[in-house]
N, C-alpha and C positions, 0 to 999 in steps of 0.2 A: 790248121784252126788258128785262129788270131789270138793274138796278144795285144795290151795294151802297151807292150813296149814296140808293139810293129806302128803304132799312131803319133809315136813319138817323134818329133824333129830332129833326127842327125846331129843338129850342133848342140842340142842339149844332152845328148850323149855321149859326145865328144870334151862336153865342159866337166860332167863329172867322173864318166871313166878312170881317169887316172886317180884323182883322190879315192875310188873304188877298189882300183887295182892295189894300190898303197896299202889298204887297209886289210886287204886279203890276204897280202903276203907280210904284214907285221901280226895276223891274227896267226900265221903257221910260216912254216917253209915248205913252201911248193913250186910246183912247178907250170909251164904256160899252157897245158891242155888243161889240167885242174885249175886252173885259174879262169879259164875260159869256161869250163863245166858252171861251176861255181857262180858265174855271171850269168849264164844263163838261167841255171836253179833260181837263181834270186828275182828273175823276173825282165831280166836286160835283154833276151833271146840271147839270139849264136852271134858272139862277137869273133870277128876275123880274125886269121893270124897277123894280115895286115895292116889290124885294128890295133891287137894289142902286141904285139912283140915290140913295136917300134914306141909303145908304152915303159915297158919293160926297161929298154933299151936307154931312156929319156930320165927314169927314177936311177938306173944305174950310172948315169954321168954325172949324175947330180949329187951321187953319192947317198944316193936314201935308198938304196937295195943293192945287192952284194948277190952274187950267185957263184955257181962252182957247177962243172960235171961230173956228173955221177953212172957209172957203170949201168946196164940195163938191167932187169932178171928175166933174162930169155927173148930179152928184144933190147931194141938200141937204146944208147945212154939218154940222159934225160939231163938240161939244164936244171938246176934246183935255185929259187929266189927267195930271199929275208932281206927281213928290214936291217939298217941297220941304227944304234943308237939315235944319228941326226936323222934319218926317215921316222922313228916313231911319235920323235919331237915334232915334225912337220909334221905328222900325221892329225896329231891334238890340234896343233895349229890353225889346219885346214880345216877339221871339224868343226873349231869355234868360230872360225869365216863362213865355212857353207850355212850353220845354224843362223849366222846374223844374216847372211845372203836369202837364205830361204825363207827368214821370219818377214825380212824386209818385202820380197814377195809377195808376201803370201796376205800381207795389209792392202797393198795397192791391189792385188786381185782381187778380195773379199770384203776389202773395208770401205772402198772407195765408192761415192754415189755413180750414177751413169752420168755425170758432166764433170766426171775426175777429182771432183773432191771427197 
């Protein structure tokens, strides 16, 4: 079954995934596989580990997320991620910027005439 996300240009997803991952990690302490499932359930389609884990690493290197390994219950251990105080502040800042950006984009896409004015 095809979803709307199947038709979204890859560069749109790249632009927004880091923000969404930061939001998910800020909402609750979680691990990579669960983040991927949440993104898929939200409508982003399947986000591969080769895309997700570099985002988590970047967020961690930037001091926005921290992590630790925990023993698995009957399975392998998992690396859990949680937002730092700086990550929560940055998420608020990026949410404001995203709202401005999408508002500006919406104006151009829906409120201009065919001649671009």
